[in-house]
ZAMARGU-4260 file (C-alpha; in steps of 0.2 Angstrom, whole numbers, plus 5000, padded with zeros to 4 digits):
<rodrens>
0) 5460/5655/6239 | 5479/5658/6242 | 5479/5643/6254 | 5471/5632/6241 | 5484/5637/6228
5) 5498/5633/6240 | 5490/5616/6243 | 5488/5613/6224 | 5506/5619/6221 | 5512/5606/6233
10) 5501/5593/6224 | 5510/5597/6208 | 5527/5594/6217 | 5520/5577/6223 | 5514/5573/6205
15) 5532/5577/6199 | 5540/5566/6212 | 5528/5552/6207 | 5532/5554/6189 | 5551/5553/6193
20) 5548/5538/6205 | 5536/5528/6193 | 5545/5512/6196 | 5544/5513/6215 | 5541/5496/6223
25) 5526/5492/6234 | 5513/5499/6222 | 5495/5494/6224 | 5482/5489/6212 | 5476/5503/6201
30) 5459/5510/6207 | 5445/5516/6195 | 5433/5530/6200 | 5417/5530/6190 | 5408/5546/6194
35) 5389/5545/6197 | 5381/5549/6180 | 5364/5547/6171 | 5357/5540/6155 | 5346/5549/6142
40) 5335/5543/6128 | 5341/5546/6110 | 5328/5537/6099 | 5328/5519/6103 | 5344/5520/6113
45) 5350/5525/6130 | 5365/5537/6130 | 5376/5536/6145 | 5390/5549/6147 | 5404/5543/6158
50) 5419/5551/6167 | 5432/5539/6173 | 5448/5542/6183 | 5462/5529/6186 | 5474/5532/6200
55) 5487/5522/6211 | 5490/5526/6229 | 5509/5524/6230 | 5518/5523/6247 | 5527/5539/6242
60) 5511/5548/6240 | 5506/5543/6258 | 5522/5549/6265 | 5520/5566/6256 | 5503/5568/6263
65) 5510/5566/6280 | 5522/5580/6276 | 5508/5591/6270 | 5498/5588/6285 | 5513/5593/6296
70) 5513/5610/6288 | 5497/5614/6298 | 5503/5615/6316 | 5486/5617/6325 | 5478/5601/6319
75) 5473/5588/6331 | 5474/5569/6327 | 5456/5568/6320 | 5459/5583/6309 | 5475/5577/6302
80) 5467/5560/6298 | 5453/5569/6289 | 5465/5580/6280 | 5475/5565/6273 | 5459/5557/6267
85) 5452/5573/6259 | 5469/5577/6250 | 5472/5559/6244 | 5466/5561/6227 | 5475/5578/6224
90) 5491/5568/6227 | 5487/5551/6220 | 5497/5545/6206 | 5486/5548/6191 | 5488/5534/6178
95) 5489/5539/6160 | 5486/5529/6144 | 5474/5516/6153 | 5460/5508/6145 | 5446/5504/6157
100) 5434/5489/6154 | 5418/5486/6164 | 5402/5476/6165 | 5385/5478/6172 | 5381/5469/6188
105) 5371/5453/6186 | 5372/5454/6167 | 5369/5436/6160 | 5378/5440/6144 | 5393/5447/6154
110) 5396/5460/6140 | 5412/5470/6142 | 5410/5489/6139 | 5424/5503/6137 | 5423/5521/6131
115) 5427/5522/6113 | 5430/5535/6099 | 5428/5528/6081 | 5428/5511/6088 | 5445/5514/6096
120) 5446/5512/6115 | 5449/5528/6124 | 5464/5530/6135 | 5466/5541/6150 | 5475/5557/6148
125) 5490/5564/6157 | 5479/5568/6172 | 5471/5550/6173 | 5454/5555/6166 | 5444/5549/6151
130) 5427/5555/6146 | 5415/5547/6134 | 5399/5538/6132 | 5391/5521/6130 | 5374/5516/6122
135) 5361/5503/6127 | 5346/5498/6117 | 5330/5500/6127 | 5328/5481/6127 | 5345/5478/6134
140) 5343/5491/6147 | 5327/5483/6153 | 5336/5467/6154 | 5349/5475/6165 | 5336/5484/6176
145) 5327/5468/6179 | 5343/5458/6182 | 5347/5471/6196 | 5329/5472/6202 | 5331/5491/6200
150) 5315/5501/6205 | 5321/5518/6200 | 5332/5517/6185 | 5349/5515/6194 | 5361/5503/6187
155) 5378/5497/6195 | 5393/5491/6186 | 5411/5487/6190 | 5429/5487/6182 | 5435/5471/6174
160) 5451/5476/6165 | 5467/5470/6170 | 5474/5477/6187 | 5459/5488/6189 | 5446/5488/6203
165) 5431/5500/6205 | 5412/5502/6205 | 5400/5514/6197 | 5382/5519/6197 | 5371/5527/6183
170) 5353/5532/6183 | 5342/5530/6167 | 5331/5545/6167 | 5314/5546/6157 | 5311/5559/6145
175) 5297/5567/6156 | 5296/5571/6174 | 5304/5582/6188 | 5323/5585/6190 | 5332/5595/6203
180) 5348/5604/6200 | 5357/5607/6216 | 5373/5616/6222 | 5383/5609/6236 | 5393/5621/6246
185) 5382/5631/6258 | 5366/5624/6249 | 5366/5606/6256 | 5383/5606/6265 | 5390/5620/6277
190) 5406/5627/6269 | 5404/5646/6274 | 5411/5652/6258 | 5408/5670/6262 | 5418/5669/6278
195) 5434/5668/6268 | 5448/5656/6262 | 5454/5650/6279 | 5436/5645/6285 | 5433/5637/6268
200) 5449/5627/6269 | 5446/5622/6286 | 5428/5616/6283 | 5433/5607/6267 | 5449/5598/6272
205) 5450/5597/6291 | 5432/5596/6298 | 5418/5583/6297 | 5405/5589/6284 | 5389/5596/6291
210) 5372/5596/6282 | 5363/5612/6279 | 5348/5612/6291 | 5331/5606/6284 | 5338/5604/6266
215) 5338/5585/6266 | 5320/5585/6272 | 5315/5597/6257 | 5324/5586/6245 | 5315/5570/6251
220) 5298/5578/6248 | 5302/5578/6229 | 5302/5559/6230 | 5299/5556/6212 | 5312/5568/6206
225) 5329/5565/6198 | 5344/5574/6206 | 5360/5582/6198 | 5372/5590/6210 | 5382/5604/6201
230) 5396/5611/6211 | 5412/5622/6210 | 5421/5609/6221 | 5435/5600/6212 | 5433/5582/6206
235) 5446/5577/6218 | 5433/5579/6232 | 5420/5568/6223 | 5422/5553/6235 | 5421/5562/6252
240) 5407/5573/6245 | 5397/5557/6239 | 5400/5548/6255 | 5393/5563/6265 | 5378/5568/6254
245) 5371/5550/6251 | 5375/5544/6269 | 5361/5539/6281 | 5366/5554/6292 | 5365/5567/6279
250) 5351/5559/6270 | 5351/5568/6253 | 5344/5558/6238 | 5357/5550/6227 | 5360/5559/6210
255) 5373/5562/6197 | 5388/5573/6201 | 5396/5587/6191 | 5411/5595/6198 | 5425/5607/6193
260) 5440/5600/6183 | 5456/5604/6193 | 5471/5596/6184 | 5487/5593/6193 | 5499/5585/6181
265) 5514/5597/6179 | 5518/5591/6162 | 5501/5597/6156 | 5499/5614/6149 | 5480/5614/6155
270) 5487/5612/6173 | 5496/5629/6173 | 5481/5637/6164 | 5469/5631/6177 | 5480/5637/6191
275) 5481/5654/6183 | 5462/5655/6181 | 5459/5650/6199 | 5469/5665/6204 | 5463/5678/6191
280) 5447/5673/6184 | 5431/5674/6196 | 5420/5668/6182 | 5428/5650/6181 | 5414/5642/6192
285) 5400/5653/6184 | 5405/5647/6167 | 5407/5629/6173 | 5390/5628/6180 | 5382/5636/6166
290) 5390/5624/6154 | 5386/5608/6164 | 5368/5613/6168 | 5364/5618/6150 | 5370/5601/6145
295) 5358/5592/6157 | 5344/5603/6150 | 5349/5599/6132 | 5348/5580/6136 | 5331/5582/6144
300) 5321/5595/6134 | 5304/5588/6140 | 5308/5588/6159 | 5304/5601/6171 | 5318/5608/6183
305) 5319/5615/6200 | 5336/5624/6203 | 5342/5625/6221 | 5357/5635/6227 | 5363/5649/6239
310) 5367/5667/6239 | 5385/5665/6245 | 5392/5665/6227 | 5384/5667/6210 | 5370/5654/6210
315) 5356/5667/6208 | 5365/5673/6193 | 5369/5656/6186 | 5351/5651/6188 | 5344/5667/6181
320) 5354/5664/6165 | 5348/5646/6164 | 5330/5652/6166 | 5333/5664/6152 | 5340/5650/6140
325) 5327/5637/6145 | 5312/5647/6150 | 5299/5633/6147 | 5308/5621/6158 | 5312/5630/6174
330) 5297/5629/6186 | 5306/5636/6202 | 5322/5644/6208 | 5326/5641/6227 | 5340/5651/6235
335) 5346/5648/6253 | 5351/5665/6258 | 5367/5665/6268 | 5372/5683/6265 | 5355/5692/6270
340) 5352/5697/6252 | 5333/5696/6255 | 5336/5712/6265 | 5352/5720/6258 | 5349/5716/6239
345) 5332/5710/6237 | 5332/5713/6218 | 5346/5700/6217 | 5333/5686/6222 | 5318/5694/6213
350) 5306/5680/6207 | 5315/5667/6217 | 5309/5657/6232 | 5320/5661/6247 | 5325/5650/6262
355) 5332/5662/6276 | 5348/5655/6283 | 5360/5662/6297 | 5371/5676/6289 | 5389/5670/6286
360) 5401/5684/6292 | 5419/5685/6286 | 5432/5676/6297 | 5419/5667/6308 | 5423/5648/6310
365) 5409/5636/6315 | 5415/5625/6328
</rodrens>
C-alpha cells in the first residue's frame, strides 16, 4: 500500500503542475470516457445511470510519466511501456467544468443527450467527473435497439460536444432474469493481493494481466446472464481492465463496471480525505462494494443474483452481508479460495460454493 500511496502522491504533484501549466502549447483534443453501465425499468421508462470522465493528455503529463517510470530501476522496456499506459489516467489532466453531449449510434433523430439536474446541464467537477442519469421511453429504446441491430440489450453512443471524443456502451436489463456480480482481482484476474504490496503493484502496473484459470469458461456457461464487475480497483484503471476482461484472449462476458473512486486533484478536500482513508481505513473497499452492489439490487428487485469473489480480501463478508439484506434474490455465492480458508477457516466460507485455487503466499511473485 505504501508504494501505491507514493505513486498517488506523485500523481497529485503532476496534477498540480498541470493546473499551473494549463495554458501549455501542444494540447490535444479532450477525451471523454463513458464507463460501461446499464439501464433499468422505472414504469414506462428506462433509467440509465452514467459516469463520465473528461481528460486531456498533455505533453507535460507524458514527460512526467517517463520520470515516474524511471523511479523503478529494474524494469525492462516492455514493463516501462506497460507502466506508462497503466498510469496514464492517474496523471492525465482532468478537465473540470465541462458539459458532455452525446448521441446514440444510428439514431435517425440524432437526439442529443447530456446529464442534467433540474434541466440544467451537469458539469464535470474538479476531478473531471460527472455522474447522473438519462431516461428513455420504452418505444424510443426499442427504436434504438432495432437501429443498432442489438440482440442482447447493448446500446452504443458517442460524444458530440465541442472538442470532445469518446464512445460508450450501456445494456438495457430486463426486470427478471439472472445477474452475476463479480469481483475482479484474484477472482477473474491474477493480482495476488495476499502476497503483499510489492507483488500487487508489480502485477497491476508492470505485468501483462493474466486471467484466473477456468473462470471465463464458468462465466460463459451463464450465457443468458447479465454481468456487473464490482472491484476495489480505482476508476483510473478502467480502460486497461476493460480491454483485458472483454478481450478475445481473456474471454469474460461484457458487463457494467463499478470501481473505487480515487480522486487526485490537489485542490479538492476529498483528495486528501481519500488518501488518509487508503492508509488508515481497511473498510473503504468493503463499504464501497456493499454500497455499489446494494444499488444494483435495488434497481432490479425481481432478478436473481449469483455473487462471485475470492477469499483474498473480504468478498465472503461482503456477499454474506448482501445476502442478509436481499435474502430472496441471492441464489448462490461462489468464492475462489486463494488463501486456503477451505481448510484453515472453513466457517468463513460456510454455505458458499468454493473453487479451490493455488494458495497465494506472502512475497511470492508470479513470473
